[in-house]
C-alpha positions as CSV (number, residue, x, y, z in Angstrom):
1,X,161.6,46.9,68.3
2,X,159.2,49.4,69.7
3,X,159.9,50.8,73.2
4,X,157.6,52.7,75.4
5,X,158.4,54.2,78.8
6,X,161.2,56.1,80.5
7,X,165.0,55.6,80.3
8,X,166.0,53.3,83.1
9,X,169.2,55.3,83.6
10,X,167.9,58.9,84.0
11,X,164.2,58.0,84.5
12,X,163.2,61.3,82.9
13,X,163.4,61.0,79.1
14,X,161.7,58.6,76.7
15,X,163.6,55.3,76.2
16,X,164.4,54.8,72.5
17,X,167.1,52.1,72.7
18,X,167.7,48.8,74.4
19,X,171.2,47.7,75.6
20,X,172.3,44.5,73.9
21,X,174.2,43.4,77.0
22,X,171.9,44.1,80.0
23,X,168.5,44.9,78.3
24,X,168.3,48.4,79.9
25,X,165.9,50.8,78.1
26,X,167.8,54.0,77.5
27,X,167.3,57.4,76.0
28,X,169.6,58.9,73.3
29,X,171.7,60.6,76.0
30,X,172.4,57.3,77.9
31,X,173.0,55.0,74.9
32,X,176.2,54.4,72.9
33,X,175.1,53.7,69.3
34,X,178.6,52.5,68.3
35,X,178.6,49.6,70.7
36,X,174.8,49.3,71.2
37,X,175.3,49.5,75.0
38,X,173.8,51.7,77.7
39,X,176.3,54.1,79.2
40,X,176.6,51.8,82.3
41,X,177.7,48.8,80.3
42,X,179.8,50.9,77.9
43,X,181.6,52.3,80.9
44,X,182.2,48.9,82.5
45,X,183.5,47.5,79.2
46,X,185.8,50.4,78.6
47,X,184.1,51.1,75.3
48,X,182.2,54.2,76.3
49,X,183.5,57.6,77.3
50,X,180.9,59.5,79.3
51,X,183.4,62.2,80.3
52,X,182.7,65.6,79.0
53,X,184.4,66.3,75.7
54,X,187.6,68.3,75.9
55,X,188.4,67.4,79.4
56,X,192.1,67.2,80.0
57,X,193.8,64.4,82.0
58,X,196.5,65.4,84.3
59,X,198.8,63.3,86.6
60,X,196.3,63.4,89.4
61,X,193.7,61.6,87.1
62,X,196.1,58.8,86.1
63,X,196.2,55.8,88.4
64,X,198.7,53.0,87.9
65,X,198.8,49.6,89.6
């Protein structure tokens, strides 16, 4: 599939992928190739990690219900 236009997430880079879940056109930075999802859908599904690499989790970051 050929895409033209801007990423619908950042609205500044060229869209090169389409999310299989919601259809969002996304650039390389806002698309998770492993799941074929945009970062928004990957985040909601729990399959994507858009946190900076190497960030440490401490007790303040952990929430239990």
